[in-house]
Residue, then its C-alpha position, 0 to 999 in steps of 0.5 A: g452508486l454504492g458499488s463504485a464507492a466500494a470499488f474506489i475505497l478498495l482501490l485506495v486501501t490496495m494502494a495504501l498497503y502497496a505504498l506501505q510495503l514499498r516503504l518497509v522494503g526501502a527501510k530494510r534496504m537502507t538499514g542493511g537488513i534483508 
């Protein structure tokens, strides 16, 4: 249903934001930034 589809999209967005945050943190560590 619509509720399950919305929950799935929300999960994908959350995972995408988490992956992006990890990538940014990793990039800062590699460049010696805080």
